[in-house]
N, CA and C atoms as an extended XYZ file, in Angstrom:
258
Properties=species:S:1:pos:R:3:atomname:S:1:resname:S:1:resid:I:1 pbc="F F F"
N       -14.270        6.223        3.892 N   UNK     1
C       -13.320        6.604        2.871 CA  UNK     1
C       -13.532        5.663        1.689 C   UNK     1
N       -13.754        6.242        0.515 N   UNK     2
C       -13.934        5.441       -0.700 CA  UNK     2
C       -12.742        5.685       -1.619 C   UNK     2
N       -12.021        4.639       -1.933 N   UNK     3
C       -10.840        4.714       -2.792 CA  UNK     3
C       -11.254        4.406       -4.230 C   UNK     3
N       -10.816        5.244       -5.144 N   UNK     4
C       -11.100        5.044       -6.566 CA  UNK     4
C        -9.777        5.098       -7.329 C   UNK     4
N        -9.056        3.996       -7.301 N   UNK     5
C        -7.770        3.878       -8.009 CA  UNK     5
C        -8.076        3.170       -9.324 C   UNK     5
N        -8.037        3.910      -10.407 N   UNK     6
C        -8.346        3.334      -11.717 CA  UNK     6
C        -7.068        3.228      -12.533 C   UNK     6
N        -6.623        2.144      -12.750 N   UNK     7
C        -6.904        0.808      -12.252 CA  UNK     7
C        -5.571        0.214      -11.839 C   UNK     7
N        -5.442       -0.385      -10.667 N   UNK     8
C        -4.137       -0.901      -10.221 CA  UNK     8
C        -3.532       -1.880      -11.230 C   UNK     8
N        -2.364       -1.557      -11.722 N   UNK     9
C        -1.641       -2.459      -12.615 CA  UNK     9
C        -2.148       -2.523      -14.038 C   UNK     9
N        -3.159       -1.750      -14.366 N   UNK    10
C        -3.745       -1.795      -15.707 CA  UNK    10
C        -3.585       -0.461      -16.420 C   UNK    10
N        -3.407       -0.553      -17.706 N   UNK    11
C        -3.308        0.645      -18.527 CA  UNK    11
C        -4.700        1.258      -18.701 C   UNK    11
N        -4.773        2.552      -18.591 N   UNK    12
C        -6.030        3.262      -18.797 CA  UNK    12
C        -5.760        4.538      -19.554 C   UNK    12
N        -6.678        5.450      -19.480 N   UNK    13
C        -6.514        6.740      -20.154 CA  UNK    13
C        -5.529        7.605      -19.388 C   UNK    13
N        -4.286        7.608      -19.846 N   UNK    14
C        -3.240        8.467      -19.296 CA  UNK    14
C        -2.886        8.193      -17.840 C   UNK    14
N        -3.187        7.011      -17.331 N   UNK    15
C        -2.799        6.732      -15.951 CA  UNK    15
C        -1.423        6.075      -15.908 C   UNK    15
N        -0.713        6.329      -14.841 N   UNK    16
C         0.578        5.683      -14.611 CA  UNK    16
C         0.296        4.341      -13.956 C   UNK    16
N         0.914        3.297      -14.457 N   UNK    17
C         0.723        1.977      -13.848 CA  UNK    17
C         2.053        1.244      -13.813 C   UNK    17
N         2.198        0.394      -12.804 N   UNK    18
C         3.427       -0.373      -12.603 CA  UNK    18
C         3.058       -1.803      -12.219 C   UNK    18
N         3.932       -2.756      -12.476 N   UNK    19
C         3.651       -4.141      -12.090 CA  UNK    19
C         3.417       -4.306      -10.588 C   UNK    19
N         4.091       -3.487       -9.773 N   UNK    20
C         3.949       -3.621       -8.321 CA  UNK    20
C         2.663       -2.976       -7.784 C   UNK    20
N         1.837       -2.416       -8.656 N   UNK    21
C         0.574       -1.818       -8.214 CA  UNK    21
C        -0.318       -2.828       -7.502 C   UNK    21
N        -0.271       -4.067       -7.917 N   UNK    22
C        -1.114       -5.098       -7.298 CA  UNK    22
C        -0.858       -5.166       -5.798 C   UNK    22
N         0.412       -5.296       -5.428 N   UNK    23
C         0.777       -5.377       -4.017 CA  UNK    23
C         0.638       -4.017       -3.329 C   UNK    23
N         0.934       -2.937       -4.055 N   UNK    24
C         0.811       -1.597       -3.475 CA  UNK    24
C        -0.633       -1.268       -3.109 C   UNK    24
N        -1.564       -1.696       -3.941 N   UNK    25
C        -2.976       -1.454       -3.650 CA  UNK    25
C        -3.373       -2.160       -2.356 C   UNK    25
N        -2.960       -3.410       -2.208 N   UNK    26
C        -3.258       -4.161       -0.988 CA  UNK    26
C        -2.624       -3.497        0.223 C   UNK    26
N        -1.361       -3.097        0.102 N   UNK    27
C        -0.658       -2.454        1.219 CA  UNK    27
C        -1.328       -1.138        1.609 C   UNK    27
N        -1.730       -0.350        0.613 N   UNK    28
C        -2.405        0.912        0.902 CA  UNK    28
C        -3.712        0.677        1.648 C   UNK    28
N        -4.483       -0.299        1.186 N   UNK    29
C        -5.760       -0.581        1.835 CA  UNK    29
C        -5.550       -1.089        3.260 C   UNK    29
N        -4.521       -1.894        3.476 N   UNK    30
C        -4.230       -2.397        4.825 CA  UNK    30
C        -3.840       -1.248        5.756 C   UNK    30
N        -3.026       -0.328        5.265 N   UNK    31
C        -2.622        0.829        6.082 CA  UNK    31
C        -3.815        1.727        6.392 C   UNK    31
N        -4.662        1.945        5.411 N   UNK    32
C        -5.862        2.746        5.650 CA  UNK    32
C        -6.772        2.080        6.672 C   UNK    32
N        -6.951        0.764        6.556 N   UNK    33
C        -7.804        0.049        7.506 CA  UNK    33
C        -7.265        0.192        8.925 C   UNK    33
N        -5.940        0.024        9.076 N   UNK    34
C        -5.323        0.167       10.401 CA  UNK    34
C        -5.538        1.568       10.951 C   UNK    34
N        -5.328        2.579       10.127 N   UNK    35
C        -5.477        3.964       10.577 CA  UNK    35
C        -6.931        4.276       10.938 C   UNK    35
N        -7.862        3.831       10.114 N   UNK    36
C        -9.271        4.081       10.401 CA  UNK    36
C        -9.723        3.346       11.652 C   UNK    36
N        -9.253        2.119       11.834 N   UNK    37
C        -9.611        1.365       13.041 CA  UNK    37
C        -9.044        2.023       14.290 C   UNK    37
N        -7.810        2.501       14.219 N   UNK    38
C        -7.198        3.175       15.371 CA  UNK    38
C        -7.969        4.451       15.709 C   UNK    38
N        -8.289        5.233       14.700 N   UNK    39
C        -9.061        6.460       14.928 CA  UNK    39
C       -10.450        6.126       15.465 C   UNK    39
N       -11.041        5.082       14.924 N   UNK    40
C       -12.360        4.660       15.383 CA  UNK    40
C       -12.361        4.231       16.843 C   UNK    40
N       -11.322        3.518       17.247 N   UNK    41
C       -11.221        3.110       18.656 CA  UNK    41
C       -11.121        4.328       19.570 C   UNK    41
N       -10.363        5.320       19.158 N   UNK    42
C       -10.185        6.507       20.000 CA  UNK    42
C       -11.463        7.347       20.099 C   UNK    42
N       -12.373        7.182       19.143 N   UNK    43
C       -13.610        7.969       19.130 CA  UNK    43
C       -14.862        7.109       19.317 C   UNK    43
N       -14.672        5.817       19.595 N   UNK    44
C       -15.801        4.881       19.748 CA  UNK    44
C       -16.710        4.890       18.519 C   UNK    44
N       -16.078        4.804       17.352 N   UNK    45
C       -16.795        4.784       16.074 CA  UNK    45
C       -16.193        3.725       15.165 C   UNK    45
N       -16.939        3.403       14.117 N   UNK    46
C       -16.397        2.557       13.053 CA  UNK    46
C       -16.417        3.382       11.774 C   UNK    46
N       -15.255        3.525       11.164 N   UNK    47
C       -15.156        4.260        9.911 CA  UNK    47
C       -15.156        3.274        8.752 C   UNK    47
N       -16.011        3.541        7.772 N   UNK    48
C       -16.122        2.666        6.612 CA  UNK    48
C       -14.947        2.868        5.666 C   UNK    48
N       -14.491        1.766        5.112 N   UNK    49
C       -13.487        1.781        4.049 CA  UNK    49
C       -14.071        1.007        2.882 C   UNK    49
N       -14.137        1.652        1.731 N   UNK    50
C       -14.682        1.030        0.526 CA  UNK    50
C       -13.764        1.342       -0.645 C   UNK    50
N       -13.974        0.650       -1.748 N   UNK    51
C       -13.252        1.011       -2.967 CA  UNK    51
C       -14.091        0.712       -4.188 C   UNK    51
N       -13.815        1.445       -5.239 N   UNK    52
C       -14.486        1.257       -6.515 CA  UNK    52
C       -13.692        0.234       -7.317 C   UNK    52
N       -14.365       -0.818       -7.743 N   UNK    53
C       -13.707       -1.897       -8.480 CA  UNK    53
C       -14.257       -1.975       -9.890 C   UNK    53
N       -13.366       -2.188      -10.836 N   UNK    54
C       -13.792       -2.429      -12.203 CA  UNK    54
C       -14.531       -3.757      -12.284 C   UNK    54
N       -15.622       -3.779      -13.029 N   UNK    55
C       -16.437       -4.989      -13.141 CA  UNK    55
C       -16.023       -5.801      -14.362 C   UNK    55
N       -14.737       -6.098      -14.442 N   UNK    56
C       -14.236       -6.881      -15.568 CA  UNK    56
C       -13.103       -7.782      -15.074 C   UNK    56
N       -12.874       -8.907      -15.732 N   UNK    57
C       -11.903       -9.900      -15.251 CA  UNK    57
C       -10.488       -9.368      -15.050 C   UNK    57
N       -10.029       -8.449      -15.896 N   UNK    58
C        -8.664       -7.934      -15.746 CA  UNK    58
C        -8.468       -7.216      -14.420 C   UNK    58
N        -9.494       -6.522      -13.945 N   UNK    59
C        -9.372       -5.835      -12.658 CA  UNK    59
C        -9.162       -6.855      -11.546 C   UNK    59
N        -9.944       -7.915      -11.558 N   UNK    60
C        -9.817       -8.957      -10.535 CA  UNK    60
C        -8.435       -9.593      -10.610 C   UNK    60
N        -7.957       -9.850      -11.818 N   UNK    61
C        -6.649      -10.487      -11.995 CA  UNK    61
C        -5.505       -9.596      -11.527 C   UNK    61
N        -5.674       -8.285      -11.605 N   UNK    62
C        -4.601       -7.358      -11.245 CA  UNK    62
C        -4.688       -6.852       -9.810 C   UNK    62
N        -5.593       -7.404       -9.017 N   UNK    63
C        -5.671       -7.057       -7.601 CA  UNK    63
C        -5.621       -8.333       -6.781 C   UNK    63
N        -5.274       -8.193       -5.536 N   UNK    64
C        -5.320       -9.320       -4.604 CA  UNK    64
C        -6.683       -9.266       -3.908 C   UNK    64
N        -7.719       -9.525       -4.706 N   UNK    65
C        -9.088       -9.337       -4.248 CA  UNK    65
C        -9.389      -10.102       -2.966 C   UNK    65
N        -8.849      -11.304       -2.831 N   UNK    66
C        -9.114      -12.085       -1.622 CA  UNK    66
C        -8.588      -11.382       -0.374 C   UNK    66
N        -7.463      -10.712       -0.490 N   UNK    67
C        -6.887       -9.989        0.650 CA  UNK    67
C        -7.583       -8.651        0.865 C   UNK    67
N        -7.830       -7.943       -0.221 N   UNK    68
C        -8.393       -6.596       -0.113 CA  UNK    68
C        -9.829       -6.634        0.399 C   UNK    68
N       -10.624       -7.579       -0.079 N   UNK    69
C       -12.023       -7.591        0.348 CA  UNK    69
C       -12.166       -7.883        1.833 C   UNK    69
N       -11.168       -8.526        2.425 N   UNK    70
C       -11.194       -8.769        3.869 CA  UNK    70
C       -10.921       -7.488        4.664 C   UNK    70
N       -10.388       -6.462        4.016 N   UNK    71
C       -10.027       -5.210        4.685 CA  UNK    71
C       -11.115       -4.147        4.610 C   UNK    71
N       -12.057       -4.314        3.702 N   UNK    72
C       -13.027       -3.255        3.437 CA  UNK    72
C       -14.424       -3.635        3.913 C   UNK    72
N       -15.267       -2.621        3.997 N   UNK    73
C       -16.658       -2.835        4.383 CA  UNK    73
C       -17.540       -3.118        3.174 C   UNK    73
N       -17.219       -2.482        2.053 N   UNK    74
C       -17.982       -2.650        0.823 CA  UNK    74
C       -17.054       -2.540       -0.375 C   UNK    74
N       -17.464       -3.197       -1.468 N   UNK    75
C       -16.814       -3.020       -2.765 CA  UNK    75
C       -17.878       -2.449       -3.696 C   UNK    75
N       -17.603       -1.295       -4.262 N   UNK    76
C       -18.533       -0.650       -5.190 CA  UNK    76
C       -18.106       -0.981       -6.618 C   UNK    76
N       -18.955       -1.694       -7.344 N   UNK    77
C       -18.627       -2.077       -8.711 CA  UNK    77
C       -18.944       -0.961       -9.691 C   UNK    77
N       -17.960       -0.617      -10.510 N   UNK    78
C       -18.170        0.361      -11.584 CA  UNK    78
C       -18.713       -0.414      -12.782 C   UNK    78
N       -19.960       -0.191      -13.102 N   UNK    79
C       -20.611       -0.992      -14.145 CA  UNK    79
C       -20.967       -0.175      -15.382 C   UNK    79
N       -20.257        0.906      -15.593 N   UNK    80
C       -20.494        1.707      -16.788 CA  UNK    80
C       -19.427        1.390      -17.833 C   UNK    80
N       -19.644        1.802      -19.043 N   UNK    81
C       -18.700        1.610      -20.149 CA  UNK    81
C       -18.393        0.137      -20.428 C   UNK    81
N       -19.368       -0.723      -20.222 N   UNK    82
C       -19.150       -2.143      -20.497 CA  UNK    82
C       -19.465       -2.492      -21.948 C   UNK    82
N       -20.133       -1.609      -22.638 N   UNK    83
C       -20.495       -1.867      -24.023 CA  UNK    83
C       -20.440       -0.550      -24.784 C   UNK    83
N       -19.896       -0.597      -25.956 N   UNK    84
C       -19.849        0.627      -26.743 CA  UNK    84
C       -19.269        0.387      -28.120 C   UNK    84
N       -19.102        1.453      -28.852 N   UNK    85
C       -18.607        1.375      -30.224 CA  UNK    85
C       -17.112        1.119      -30.305 C   UNK    85
N       -16.410        1.219      -29.194 N   UNK    86
C       -14.962        1.051      -29.230 CA  UNK    86
C       -14.633       -0.387      -29.456 C   UNK    86
């Protein structure tokens, strides 16, 4: 399962964001990890959990990266739109 929440706690193009998104993102990932692990145990499998992360300092500041990275198998960095006319 790959989660693409753009972007927890940060303003983006028409996205809804709240101050509690930081903790909500961590809680969601923890619940998903628990559910995937439970399902995996029942089927003798390991289900991957990954998420797409913004490759900029504000994304790191608005997530509990130390907690979340311990819950996932991979972090996929979004490295587009880092330079432009804007």
